[in-house]
C-alpha positions as CSV (number, residue, x, y, z in Angstrom):
1,M,33.1,31.6,-12.9
2,S,32.3,30.6,-9.3
3,T,30.7,27.3,-10.6
4,D,33.9,26.6,-12.5
5,K,36.0,27.2,-9.4
6,N,33.8,24.8,-7.3
7,R,33.9,22.1,-10.0
8,A,37.7,22.5,-10.3
9,T,37.9,22.0,-6.5
10,A,35.7,18.9,-6.7
11,A,37.7,17.5,-9.7
12,A,41.0,18.0,-7.8
13,I,39.7,16.2,-4.7
14,L,38.1,13.2,-6.4
15,P,41.3,11.3,-7.6
16,L,43.0,12.0,-4.3
17,V,40.3,10.0,-2.4
18,G,40.5,7.0,-4.7
19,G,38.1,8.0,-7.5
20,P,34.3,7.4,-8.0
21,D,34.4,3.6,-7.3
22,N,36.0,4.2,-3.8
23,I,33.1,6.3,-2.6
24,T,30.0,4.8,-1.1
25,S,28.2,7.9,0.3
26,I,28.5,11.7,0.2
27,A,27.2,14.4,2.6
28,H,28.2,17.7,4.0
29,C,27.8,19.7,7.2
30,M,28.4,23.4,7.9
31,T,32.1,23.2,7.0
32,R,33.1,19.7,5.9
33,L,32.6,17.4,2.9
34,R,31.9,14.0,4.4
35,I,32.5,10.8,2.4
36,A,32.4,7.1,3.2
37,L,35.2,5.1,1.6
38,R,35.6,1.5,0.4
39,D,39.4,1.5,0.8
40,R,41.0,4.0,3.1
41,A,44.4,3.1,1.8
42,L,43.6,4.8,-1.6
43,V,43.4,8.3,0.0
44,Q,46.3,10.6,-0.5
45,D,46.2,12.7,2.7
46,E,49.1,15.0,2.1
47,A,48.2,15.8,-1.4
48,L,44.7,16.6,-0.2
49,K,46.0,19.0,2.5
50,A,48.1,20.7,-0.2
51,L,45.1,21.8,-2.2
52,P,44.4,25.5,-1.9
53,A,40.7,25.1,-1.1
54,V,41.2,22.4,1.5
55,L,41.6,23.7,5.1
56,G,42.3,20.3,6.6
57,V,41.1,16.7,6.9
58,V,39.5,14.9,9.8
59,E,39.0,11.1,10.1
60,D,36.0,10.0,12.1
61,D,33.1,7.7,11.2
62,T,33.5,9.3,7.7
63,Y,36.4,10.9,6.0
64,Q,35.9,14.6,6.3
65,I,37.5,17.3,4.1
66,V,37.3,20.8,5.7
67,L,36.4,23.4,3.0
68,G,34.8,26.1,5.2
69,P,31.2,27.5,5.4
70,G,29.6,28.5,2.2
71,T,32.3,26.8,0.1
72,V,31.3,23.2,1.1
73,A,27.7,23.7,0.1
74,R,28.9,24.8,-3.4
75,V,31.5,22.1,-3.9
76,T,29.5,19.1,-2.7
77,P,26.9,19.1,-5.6
78,E,29.8,19.3,-8.1
79,F,31.6,16.5,-6.3
80,E,28.4,14.3,-6.4
81,A,28.0,15.0,-10.1
82,L,31.6,14.0,-10.9
83,V,31.2,10.8,-8.9
84,E,28.0,9.9,-10.7
85,E,29.6,10.7,-14.1
86,G,32.6,8.5,-13.3
87,R,30.4,5.6,-12.3
88,T,28.3,5.9,-15.5
89,A,31.4,5.9,-17.7
90,T,32.6,2.6,-16.3
91,A,29.2,0.8,-16.5
92,A,29.3,-2.8,-17.9
93,P,28.1,-3.5,-21.5
94,A,24.8,-5.2,-22.3
95,A,24.3,-8.9,-22.6
96,T,23.5,-11.1,-25.6
97,H,20.8,-13.3,-27.0
98,A,20.3,-17.1,-26.3
99,V,17.8,-19.6,-25.0
100,T,19.3,-21.1,-21.9
101,A,18.2,-19.9,-18.4
102,D,21.4,-18.0,-17.8
103,E,21.3,-16.4,-21.2
104,L,17.7,-15.5,-20.8
105,A,18.6,-13.8,-17.6
106,E,21.4,-11.9,-19.4
107,R,18.9,-10.9,-22.1
108,G,16.5,-9.7,-19.4
109,A,19.3,-7.7,-17.9
110,A,20.1,-6.2,-21.3
111,L,16.4,-5.2,-21.8
112,K,16.3,-3.7,-18.3
113,K,19.5,-1.7,-19.0
114,A,18.2,-0.6,-22.4
115,Q,14.9,0.4,-20.9
116,K,16.7,2.4,-18.2
117,A,18.6,4.3,-20.9
118,R,15.3,5.0,-22.8
119,N,13.8,6.3,-19.5
120,A,16.5,9.0,-19.2
121,T,14.1,11.7,-20.3
122,P,13.5,14.8,-18.1
123,V,10.0,13.7,-17.1
124,K,11.0,10.1,-16.2
125,L,14.2,11.2,-14.5
126,F,12.1,13.6,-12.4
127,L,9.7,10.7,-11.5
128,R,12.6,8.6,-10.6
129,R,13.8,11.3,-8.2
130,V,10.3,11.6,-6.7
131,A,10.4,7.8,-6.1
132,N,13.7,8.2,-4.4
133,I,12.0,10.6,-1.9
134,F,9.4,8.1,-0.9
135,V,11.1,4.7,-1.1
136,P,13.1,5.3,2.1
137,L,9.8,5.9,3.9
138,I,8.4,2.5,3.0
139,P,9.8,0.5,6.0
140,A,8.1,2.9,8.4
141,L,4.9,2.8,6.4
142,I,4.9,-1.0,6.5
143,G,5.6,-1.2,10.2
144,C,3.1,1.5,11.1
145,G,0.5,0.0,8.8
146,I,0.7,-3.5,10.3
147,I,0.5,-2.0,13.8
148,A,-2.6,-0.1,12.7
149,G,-4.2,-3.3,11.5
150,L,-3.4,-5.1,14.7
151,N,-4.8,-2.2,16.6
152,G,-8.0,-2.4,14.6
153,V,-8.4,-6.1,15.4
154,L,-7.9,-5.5,19.1
155,T,-10.4,-2.6,19.1
156,T,-13.0,-4.7,17.2
157,M,-12.6,-7.7,19.5
158,G,-12.4,-5.6,22.7
159,W,-9.1,-7.2,23.7
160,L,-6.3,-5.6,25.7
161,P,-8.0,-2.2,26.0
162,A,-5.0,-0.8,27.9
163,V,-2.7,-1.5,25.0
164,V,-4.9,0.0,22.2
165,P,-4.0,3.7,22.9
166,A,-0.3,2.8,22.8
167,L,-0.6,1.0,19.5
168,A,-2.7,3.9,18.1
169,A,0.1,6.3,19.0
170,M,2.7,4.0,17.4
171,A,0.6,3.6,14.2
172,S,-0.3,7.3,13.9
173,G,2.8,9.1,15.0
174,F,4.8,8.6,11.9
175,M,1.9,9.5,9.6
176,S,1.2,12.7,11.5
177,L,4.8,13.8,10.7
178,I,5.3,12.2,7.3
179,A,5.4,15.6,5.7
180,V,8.6,16.5,7.6
181,F,10.3,13.3,6.3
182,V,9.1,14.0,2.8
183,G,10.5,17.5,3.0
184,H,13.9,16.2,4.3
185,N,14.2,13.6,1.6
186,T,13.1,16.1,-1.2
187,A,15.8,18.6,-0.3
188,K,18.4,15.8,-0.1
189,E,17.4,14.3,-3.5
190,F,17.4,17.7,-5.3
191,G,20.7,18.9,-3.9
192,G,19.5,21.2,-1.0
193,T,20.2,21.0,2.7
194,P,17.9,18.2,4.0
195,I,17.2,19.8,7.4
196,L,16.0,23.0,5.7
197,G,13.6,21.0,3.5
198,G,12.3,19.3,6.7
199,A,12.0,22.7,8.5
200,V,9.9,24.2,5.7
201,A,7.7,21.1,5.4
202,A,7.2,21.1,9.2
203,I,5.1,24.2,8.8
204,I,2.4,22.1,7.2
205,V,1.8,19.9,10.2
206,F,2.5,22.5,12.9
207,P,-0.7,22.8,15.0
208,G,-0.4,26.6,15.2
209,I,-1.1,26.9,11.5
210,A,-4.8,26.8,12.4
211,K,-4.5,30.3,13.9
212,I,-3.4,31.8,10.6
213,D,-6.1,33.6,8.5
214,A,-5.0,33.5,4.9
215,F,-7.2,35.3,2.4
216,G,-10.2,35.0,4.7
217,R,-9.8,31.3,5.2
218,H,-8.2,29.4,8.0
219,L,-5.7,26.7,7.3
220,S,-5.8,23.3,9.0
221,P,-2.7,21.3,10.2
222,G,-1.7,18.8,7.5
223,Q,-3.5,20.6,4.7
224,G,-1.8,19.7,1.5
225,G,-0.1,16.6,3.0
226,V,2.8,15.0,1.3
227,L,2.2,16.9,-2.0
228,G,2.4,20.2,-0.2
229,A,5.6,19.0,1.6
230,L,7.2,17.9,-1.6
231,A,6.4,21.3,-3.3
232,A,7.5,23.3,-0.3
233,A,10.8,21.5,0.0
234,L,11.4,21.7,-3.7
235,L,10.9,25.5,-3.5
236,A,13.3,25.6,-0.6
237,V,15.9,23.9,-2.6
238,Y,15.6,26.5,-5.4
239,V,15.7,29.4,-2.9
240,E,18.7,27.9,-1.2
241,K,20.6,27.5,-4.5
242,W,19.7,31.0,-5.5
243,C,21.1,32.3,-2.3
244,R,24.3,30.2,-2.5
245,R,25.1,31.8,-5.9
246,R,24.6,35.4,-4.7
247,I,25.3,35.6,-1.0
248,P,29.0,36.2,-0.1
249,E,30.6,33.2,1.6
250,A,31.2,35.1,4.8
251,L,27.5,35.7,5.2
252,D,26.3,32.4,3.7
253,V,25.9,30.5,6.9
254,L,23.6,33.1,8.4
255,V,21.7,34.6,5.5
256,T,21.0,31.5,3.3
257,P,19.1,29.3,5.8
258,T,17.2,32.3,7.1
259,L,16.0,33.4,3.6
260,T,15.3,29.8,2.6
261,V,12.9,29.2,5.5
262,L,11.4,32.6,5.4
263,V,10.7,32.8,1.7
264,S,9.7,29.2,1.2
265,G,7.6,29.3,4.4
266,L,5.6,32.3,3.4
267,V,4.9,30.9,-0.1
268,T,3.9,27.6,1.5
269,I,1.4,29.2,4.0
270,F,-0.2,31.6,1.6
271,G,-0.2,29.5,-1.5
272,L,1.1,25.9,-1.6
273,M,-1.0,24.6,1.2
274,F,-4.2,25.7,-0.5
275,L,-3.1,24.4,-3.9
276,A,-1.8,21.1,-2.6
277,G,-4.8,20.6,-0.4
278,A,-7.1,21.0,-3.4
279,A,-5.0,18.6,-5.4
280,S,-5.0,16.0,-2.6
281,T,-8.7,16.2,-2.2
282,A,-9.2,15.8,-6.0
283,I,-6.9,12.8,-6.1
284,G,-8.8,11.0,-3.4
285,S,-12.2,11.9,-4.8
286,F,-11.2,10.8,-8.3
287,A,-9.8,7.4,-7.2
288,N,-12.9,6.6,-5.2
289,W,-15.2,7.7,-8.0
290,L,-13.3,5.8,-10.6
291,L,-13.6,2.5,-8.7
292,A,-17.2,3.1,-7.5
293,T,-18.5,3.8,-11.0
294,G,-16.3,1.8,-13.4
295,G,-14.6,-0.6,-11.0
296,A,-14.3,-3.7,-13.2
297,F,-13.1,-1.8,-16.3
298,A,-10.8,0.4,-14.2
299,G,-9.4,-2.6,-12.5
300,L,-8.9,-4.4,-15.8
301,V,-6.9,-1.4,-17.3
302,L,-4.9,-0.8,-14.1
303,G,-4.0,-4.5,-13.6
304,G,-3.2,-5.0,-17.2
305,L,-1.0,-2.0,-17.8
306,F,1.0,-2.0,-14.6
307,L,3.8,-4.2,-15.9
308,P,4.3,-2.0,-19.0
309,L,4.2,1.0,-16.7
310,V,7.0,-0.5,-14.7
311,M,8.9,-1.0,-18.0
312,L,8.4,2.6,-19.0
313,G,9.3,3.9,-15.5
314,L,6.0,5.7,-15.2
315,H,4.9,3.6,-12.1
316,Q,7.0,5.9,-10.0
317,A,4.4,8.6,-10.4
318,L,2.0,6.5,-8.4
319,I,4.1,6.5,-5.2
320,P,3.0,10.0,-4.0
321,L,-0.6,9.2,-5.0
322,H,-0.5,6.1,-2.8
323,T,0.8,8.1,0.1
324,T,-1.8,10.8,-0.4
325,L,-4.6,8.2,-0.4
326,I,-3.2,6.6,2.8
327,E,-3.1,10.1,4.5
328,Q,-6.7,10.7,3.6
329,S,-8.5,7.4,4.2
330,G,-6.0,5.2,5.9
331,Y,-5.3,3.0,2.9
332,T,-4.7,3.2,-0.9
333,V,-7.3,1.5,-3.0
334,L,-5.0,1.3,-6.0
335,L,-2.3,-1.0,-4.6
336,P,-4.4,-4.2,-4.3
337,I,-5.5,-3.8,-7.9
338,L,-2.0,-3.1,-9.2
339,A,-0.7,-6.2,-7.2
340,M,-2.8,-8.4,-9.6
341,A,-0.1,-7.8,-12.2
342,G,2.3,-9.8,-10.1
343,A,-0.3,-12.6,-9.9
344,G,-0.5,-12.7,-13.6
345,Q,3.3,-12.9,-13.8
346,V,3.4,-15.8,-11.4
347,G,0.7,-17.7,-13.4
348,A,2.6,-17.1,-16.6
349,A,5.8,-18.4,-15.1
350,I,4.2,-21.6,-13.9
351,A,2.8,-22.1,-17.5
352,V,6.3,-21.6,-18.9
353,Y,7.5,-24.3,-16.5
354,Y,5.0,-26.8,-17.7
355,R,5.3,-25.9,-21.4
356,L,9.1,-26.5,-21.4
357,P,9.6,-29.8,-19.6
358,R,13.0,-30.5,-21.2
359,N,14.6,-27.1,-20.4
360,R,15.9,-28.0,-17.0
361,S,18.0,-24.9,-16.7
362,L,15.0,-22.5,-17.2
363,R,12.7,-24.6,-15.0
364,T,15.3,-24.4,-12.2
365,T,15.3,-20.6,-12.6
366,I,11.5,-20.5,-12.3
367,K,11.5,-22.7,-9.3
368,S,14.0,-20.5,-7.5
369,A,12.1,-17.3,-8.4
370,L,8.5,-18.4,-7.7
371,P,8.6,-18.0,-3.9
372,A,9.7,-14.4,-4.3
373,G,7.0,-14.0,-7.0
374,F,4.3,-15.2,-4.6
375,L,5.4,-12.6,-2.1
376,G,5.2,-9.8,-4.7
377,V,8.8,-9.6,-5.8
378,G,8.4,-9.9,-9.5
379,E,11.7,-8.8,-11.0
380,P,13.4,-12.2,-11.1
381,L,10.5,-13.6,-13.1
382,I,10.0,-10.6,-15.3
383,Y,13.7,-10.1,-16.3
384,G,14.7,-13.7,-16.0
385,V,11.7,-15.4,-17.7
386,S,8.7,-13.6,-19.3
387,L,10.2,-10.4,-20.7
388,P,13.1,-12.0,-22.6
389,L,10.7,-14.6,-24.0
390,G,8.4,-11.9,-25.2
391,R,4.9,-13.4,-25.6
392,P,4.7,-14.7,-22.0
393,F,5.1,-11.1,-20.8
394,V,2.0,-10.1,-22.8
395,T,0.0,-13.1,-21.4
396,A,1.2,-12.2,-17.9
397,C,-0.4,-8.8,-18.4
398,V,-3.6,-10.5,-19.4
399,G,-3.6,-12.4,-16.1
400,G,-3.1,-9.1,-14.2
401,A,-6.0,-7.5,-16.1
402,A,-8.3,-10.3,-15.1
403,G,-7.3,-10.1,-11.5
404,G,-7.6,-6.3,-11.5
405,A,-11.1,-6.6,-13.0
406,F,-12.2,-9.0,-10.3
407,V,-11.0,-6.7,-7.5
408,G,-12.4,-3.7,-9.2
409,L,-15.8,-5.3,-9.6
410,F,-16.2,-5.6,-5.8
411,H,-15.2,-1.9,-5.4
412,Q,-18.0,-1.1,-7.8
413,L,-20.4,-3.2,-5.6
414,G,-19.5,-1.1,-2.6
415,M,-16.9,-3.3,-1.0
416,A,-14.0,-0.9,-1.0
417,F,-10.6,-1.8,0.5
418,G,-7.0,-1.0,0.2
419,S,-3.5,-1.3,1.6
420,T,-2.4,0.7,4.7
421,A,1.1,0.9,3.4
422,I,3.0,0.7,0.1
423,G,5.8,-1.6,-0.9
424,P,4.7,-5.2,-0.3
425,S,2.5,-7.1,-2.9
426,G,1.3,-10.6,-3.4
427,W,0.8,-12.6,-0.3
428,A,2.8,-10.1,1.7
429,L,0.0,-7.6,1.3
430,F,-2.5,-9.6,3.4
431,P,-1.4,-8.1,6.8
432,L,-1.8,-4.6,5.4
433,L,-5.3,-4.8,4.0
434,D,-8.2,-2.8,5.4
435,G,-11.6,-1.9,4.1
436,T,-15.3,-1.0,4.6
437,S,-16.7,-4.5,4.7
438,G,-14.8,-6.2,7.4
439,M,-11.5,-8.1,7.5
440,G,-13.0,-11.4,6.4
441,A,-14.6,-10.1,3.2
442,T,-11.6,-8.0,2.4
443,L,-9.1,-10.9,2.7
444,A,-11.5,-13.1,0.6
445,I,-11.8,-10.6,-2.2
446,Y,-8.1,-10.0,-2.4
447,A,-7.4,-13.8,-2.3
448,G,-10.0,-14.2,-5.1
449,G,-8.3,-11.6,-7.2
450,L,-4.9,-13.3,-6.8
451,T,-6.4,-16.7,-7.7
452,V,-8.0,-15.2,-10.9
453,G,-4.7,-13.6,-11.8
454,Y,-2.8,-16.9,-11.3
455,L,-5.3,-18.9,-13.3
456,V,-5.8,-16.5,-16.2
457,G,-2.1,-15.8,-16.4
458,F,-1.4,-19.5,-16.5
459,A,-4.1,-20.3,-19.1
460,A,-3.2,-17.4,-21.4
461,T,0.5,-18.3,-21.4
462,F,-0.1,-22.1,-21.7
463,F,-2.3,-21.8,-24.8
464,F,-1.1,-18.5,-26.4
465,G,2.4,-17.8,-24.9
466,F,4.5,-19.8,-27.4
467,T,4.8,-20.2,-31.2
468,D,5.8,-23.5,-32.6
469,Q,9.3,-22.1,-33.4
470,M,9.7,-20.9,-29.8
471,L,8.8,-24.4,-28.5
472,T,11.3,-26.0,-30.8
473,D,14.1,-23.6,-29.7
474,L,13.3,-23.6,-26.0
475,N,12.0,-27.1,-25.2
476,T,15.5,-28.6,-25.1
477,D,18.1,-29.1,-22.4
478,P,21.3,-27.4,-23.4
479,E,23.3,-28.9,-20.5
480,P,23.8,-32.4,-21.8
481,A,24.9,-31.1,-25.2
482,A,27.3,-28.7,-23.5
483,A,28.7,-31.5,-21.4
484,A,29.1,-33.8,-24.4
485,V,31.2,-31.1,-26.2
486,A,33.3,-30.4,-23.1
487,E,34.1,-34.1,-22.3
488,P,36.7,-35.7,-24.5
489,P,35.9,-39.2,-25.9
490,K,37.2,-42.1,-23.7
491,A,40.0,-44.3,-25.0
492,P,39.0,-47.9,-25.9
493,V,39.7,-50.4,-23.2
494,P,42.2,-53.1,-24.4
495,A,40.9,-56.6,-24.6
């Protein structure tokens, strides 16, 4: 009954603040529902104040509706759900089939939307939410990764010794506390109080954890890493929600956070840190073993299947794995191999460009999307060119497989390397590379893998990416025909 009351309150507030499309962000503090608005003029202040559950409104950097302690924590999730439902209900319909560049892009958008709908399974939705936890951390990972690489160069060359400790602190500070940020984002993503998720995750990296003797074994700071932080914060969310349902509102502000940190913290110290630590160690050992023993074949499979994994939404499961590997060894060995899928995509797009010399519209699209493709941003080429065409998507995967096999082979030969951060790909990954064989060899191997991916993706698409019927349909320029239809015939000039 309490849930119905909170949902009714949220449903009463929503139309009075302009509806779902007028809201850009939602948060809450101890007593207030805070929302950011697109159009302040759509808010009905007096009607809001007249609602029984609303104690007042405050306008600051956000529009704040005072609901009181306890109540606001229960109403906010219901309000967020109603906003999401409202936005989904007004989503635009899918696009249609054709062969011009613009219509191919529409077809790609339709495929993307249909795939997103098919991905709405519990497992894939969970993976998407896990990705939402880590994606906001990527800018810091990139920045700190590049600083770490610069620091390594300065250390090797013996340059600027006074600056090296400062750069080391900048590069390592974020990684030493990444568990706290993961805990904060986990609680936020799964509907808990973000700061409580961060507080529980902070236990993992607290230096004093080394003084605790759990089951005859001493813990070490950071044990369990980001996996432990994710699990601890997720547990905190469930404990908090359990408390919100059962603790009287008058006691909620005191009892709920205390029990959340206490219960989740004890389970984290005496259980999750051991389990997550073992899982993290196993992930690192397996990744290194896989590439050391079957590097070429493993690279072929990983590079060839990454684009389909993206289509299925399963690539999101790799984000915490990348982060775990970076925590353990300073870089993730998987990312340079997976980046070869983008190289295959670029090669395929160039082949499409040369196979369709008369389709100026599609060639213009490819020319505009290729610079982003070289930098590892593949969506314009995937959804605007290869995927709606069909066969070139498959041949792009062949190019990715070849590039992955090339990079994997060198791992098998003992020249392991990886990326110190996640996010960039293609040429943008060069500043983030690090390995066991020196920077020169590492850069050369990665560049060789990209070259193989480009060449094989091009060749596979050029020779096998089109049927005769596809070439007949696509290798024409629709623009002159359209112009001829649109332009009326000229009147004869009198003699």
